[in-house]
N, C-alpha and C positions, 0 to 999 in steps of 0.2 A: 743702817740702810740695807735694804734687801731687794733681791730680784727673784723672780720665779720663772722656771722654764719647764717645758714638757715636750713629749714627742711620742714616737711609736714604741718606745721601750716600756710604756705603761707607768713610768715614774714621773712625779713632779718633784723637781729639785729646787729647794730654797737656797739662794746664795747670799752670803754675808760679805759686806765690803770691809776688808781689813785695812784700817788706816794705820800707817806707820810712818815714822820720820824718813825711813829709807826711801819709800816710794814718793812721799811728798817732796823730798829734796832732789829727786831724780838720781838716787843712789845707784841705779842700774846702768848709768852711762859708762862707768868704768868697765863694765863687762863687754862693751863693744870694741875696746882697744884691740888692735891686731886683726880685726875682721875686714875683709874686703867689701866692696860696695854691694855685691850680690848677697853676701851673708847679712849685711846690715838691713837690707830690704826684708829678709825673711825673719830677722830677729828684731822686732819692733820694741821700742822702749815701753815698759809697762808703767802707765801712770796710775793705775788702780789695780788692786789685788782682790779678786773675788774667790771665795772658797765655799764649797757646799756645806751647809750647816744642818740640813734636814732633808730626808727623802720621804716622799709621801706616795703610798701605793694602795689604792682601793679600786681603781678602774681596771677593767678586764681587757680593754682594747685601746687602740691609739687615742691620744688626747688631742683634741682639735683646738681648744681655746681655754684661756685663763683670764680672770679679772680679779683685782684686789678690791677689798671693801674700802669704803672711804677713809677709815682710820688705820688701814694697813694691818689690822689684826686678824683678818680672815681672808679667805680665798674661795672663789667659785670656779669650777672646772666642768667642761663638757667633753664627752667622749663618744667614740664609735659604738661603745657598748650600750648606747641609748640612755645613759645616766647623766645626771647633773649632781655634783657633789659640792657641798659647802664645808670648808675646812676651817676650824678654829685653830690658830697657830700659836698664840701666846708668845710672840716674838719680842715683847718689850716695847718701850716707847719708839714710835716711828714718826719722824717729822713729815708733815704733809702741808702742801700749799694749795691743793685742789679742794675747793669748797664752793657752795653756792654764793653768788655775788650779792653784795648789799646794794639794792637799787635805790637811787636817790630820786626825788620828785621831778627833777629837771631832765631825767632820762640819761644822766651820766652814771655809770656804774662805779661805785666806790670800792674801797679795799675789801678783799674777800674776808669773810668771817669764818673761822674754823668751826666745824660742826662738833659740838660736844655731846657726850652721852648718846652715841648712836643707838637708834631704836630697835635694831634687830636682835640685840641681847643674846647673841650666840655665845658670848664669853661668860654669861651667867648660867648657861645650861648645865645641868647635872648629868652624871653618867646615866642615871635612870631615865632622864628626859630624852637623851639621845637614843636609848634603847626603845623607849615607847614610840618614838617617831619612826624608827626604822628597825623593828624587832628582828627582821630576818637578816639584816645586813649590818647590825650594830658592831662597833669595835669591841674587841675582847678587852676585858678589864685590865689585863697585863699591859696591852698596848696603850690604853688610855692613861694608866698610872705612870708608865715609864716616859711617855712623851709629853704628857700634859695636853694632849690634843684630842678633840672630838670632831666628828663629822656627821653630816646629814646627807643621805642619799635619796634622790628623787628619780624614779624610773617611769615617769608618766609618758615620755616620748616613745613613739613606735619605730623610730629610725635614728640615724646618726644625729647626735647633737653637735652642730657645727658653729655655734656661736653662743656666748654667755656674756652678760654685763651686769654690773651692780649699780643701782640707783645712787647718785652722789649724796642724797640725803639719808641713805641707809635703810629705806623702807622696803624697797623691792629688789628682787633678783629676777632677771629675764633671760630666757633661753630661746634659741631658734634652731629648728631641726629640719632635716630633709623629709620629714613626714608632713611637711607643708603646714606646720603649726608653730606659733610663738606662745610660750607660756610665761606668765608673770606670777612669781611666788612672793609671799610675805617673807622677807629675809629672816633667816634663823629658824624657819619652820618648813614643813612639807605642805603647807596650805597653798594650793594653786588658786590665785585670785582671778585669773583671766586665762582663758584658752582661746587664742586668736587664730582662726583658721579661714573663716568665710565672712563676707559682708553680703548678706542676703544669699543668693545662689552663687555668687562669684568666689572662686578660690583666690585667696590673697597672695599665696606664695607658690613659687615654681616647684614642680615635683622633682624626683631624683633622676629624671631623664637628662636634666642639665647637670653635667658632671663638674663638681667643684668641691674642694676640700673645706671651704669656709663660707659661712653666712654670719658674719660678725656684726651684730647690731650694737647700738650705742645710745645711752641717755645723753641729753645735753648737760653741760656742767651744772646747770641750776636744777636739773631733774624734771623740768617741765615738759620735755619732749622726749619721745623714744622713736628713733629712726631704725627701720628694719630693711636690710638688703634682700635680694632674691625675690623681689616682688613680682607678682603676676598681675598684669594690668589689662582688664577688659573694659572697665569704665572707672572714671575717677575725676576728682577735682584737680585741675592743673592750671598752669598759666594761661590767661585769656578767658577764663570761665566767668569772671566778674564776681567771684566769691567774696563775701565780706570777711574781714579778718577774724580769726578765732580769738575769743576773749579769754585771757588768762589772768584770773584774779588769784594771785599766789599769797598764801599765808606765810609770814616770815618764820613761823615755828614749825610748820609741817610741810610746807611746799605744795599744798594741795591746790588744784585748779578748779574753778567753777565757771559755769555759764559759757561753756565752749560751744561754738556754732559749728556743728558737724552735720547739719541737715541741708547743705547746699546741693543744688542739682548736679547730677552725675553726667559725665560726657562720654558717650560710647565710642569705642574704637572698632575698626573693621575686623581686626584680629588681635589676640592677646600679644602683649609685648612685655619686656622687662621693665622694672621700676624699683624705686625705693619708697616705702610707705612711712609717713610721719603720723604718729599717734600722740594724742594729748594725754597727759597724766590722769585727767579726770575721766577718760573714756578710751579704754583699750579695745572696745568691741568692733570699731571700724576706723580706718584711717581718716584723719582730718584733711590731709593733703597727700597726693601721690606725685612723685617726680618720675616721669617716663624717660627711659633711656633707649627705647627702640629695641634693636637687636643686640644691644650690648649689656650683658648681665652685670648686676651689681653684687660684689662679693663681700664688701666691707664698708663700714661707715666710721669716720673718725672726726671728732670735734676739736677745734682750737680751744684750749682752756681759757683764753683771754677774751672777755666780752668787749664789744666795740660800740661806739655811739652810732645812732641811726644816721644813714646818709641823708643829706638835705635835698638831694635831687635823685631822680630816677636814672638808672644806668642807661636806659635806652633813649629817653627823651632828653636828658641832660639839662633840663631847665624846669622852672615851675616850682610849685609847692612840694613839700615832702611827700613822697609816694605813700599810698596806703600800705601799711605793713601787712605781711602775711599773717603775723601773730601780734596780738595786742601786748607788745613788750616795749619797755623804755630803752632797750638796747638790742643789739643783734649778735647772734652767734655765727661764726664761720664754720663750715663743715665740708668734708670731702667725701664723695662717693668713689670708692675704689672699684674700677671696672676690670674686666679681664685684659683689656688692651689700653688702659689709660686711667686718667683721673678727671673728675668733674668737681669744680669748686662752687659752693653755694653759700648764701647767707640766709638767715631766717626772715629777711625783709621782703623777699620775692622769690618766685619759683624758677626764675631764669638763671642758669649758671653764669657766673661772672668770669670764669676762666676754665680752660681744659688743657690737659696734656695727653698726647697720644703717641704711642710707639717709643722706641729708643731704650726701653728698659722694661723689666717685669714689675708691673705696679703692685703685684701681690706682696712683694717684699716690703713695701711701704706700710703695710697694715700692721 
């Protein structure tokens, strides 16, 4: 079991969980004998022991976001130095429960099936391949041989990279920057498959006049949706537009989506406002749906890893037939938009939030 952390010291630290009988049996309790109550509060019992097992340094400035690959063998990071780096770690077997769900015909999501043979193939890259992809910034041969690690560096963004995410099926890596652009890469390569910045003449993302450290985007656990924060909304499809649900025809092998309905009429606003944009896997060129948040900026998106059955009734009407789902899925995902001053909770069945939390804590720490 491993954890990864990063910060303004330019290092990414990989931590290893050291399991021992002493910690599992609570062997540290004896160390608390003779301590008064105040000392006990400051000396908490360690139920786990994590030690640094690897330090990674290739970034030149503060590191803003990290994301593991689906199999736990690689890592993607984004930094103030405008770069996105994919790290091959060779950490050995890692247990994983996160994987696309197995969908049953009756709309009930069955047990998750672990993804085997991830398609990004970064673990099969040779040293020469890494040099060819990034000749100006390739690892030295000594570092590669000693650590068994390779990296790919992408410097396509023109400003701070404030969010990165890895497609749960292993095909894509996406990044979001304060240069008002989202880029989607083929995992394991420097090939940029999509540069998302505008829809027509409309800028999709806020500029750097909105001060925030994070723009943390996220794929849905099945990889069919990509939700981006820091959206700029001048016109969009949103609740009440009468839009037909987007059709998602997913292949069990590749997770591709076809026949998406992204040509619904757009609804203008008097002035731009903040939002989160939902993109379909088959079409990164423009959002399928936008979720307006008014004057409250969205800094992060997080999904619940557990799929849920569709609701039999509409949240507002409370009666009648099953409401028309926003996406043509046999299940629904719950996700959270982290705002600067609170949280908004949504599901993929409709565009109206079903709960919100405001004030009382700094919501950024929940991201």
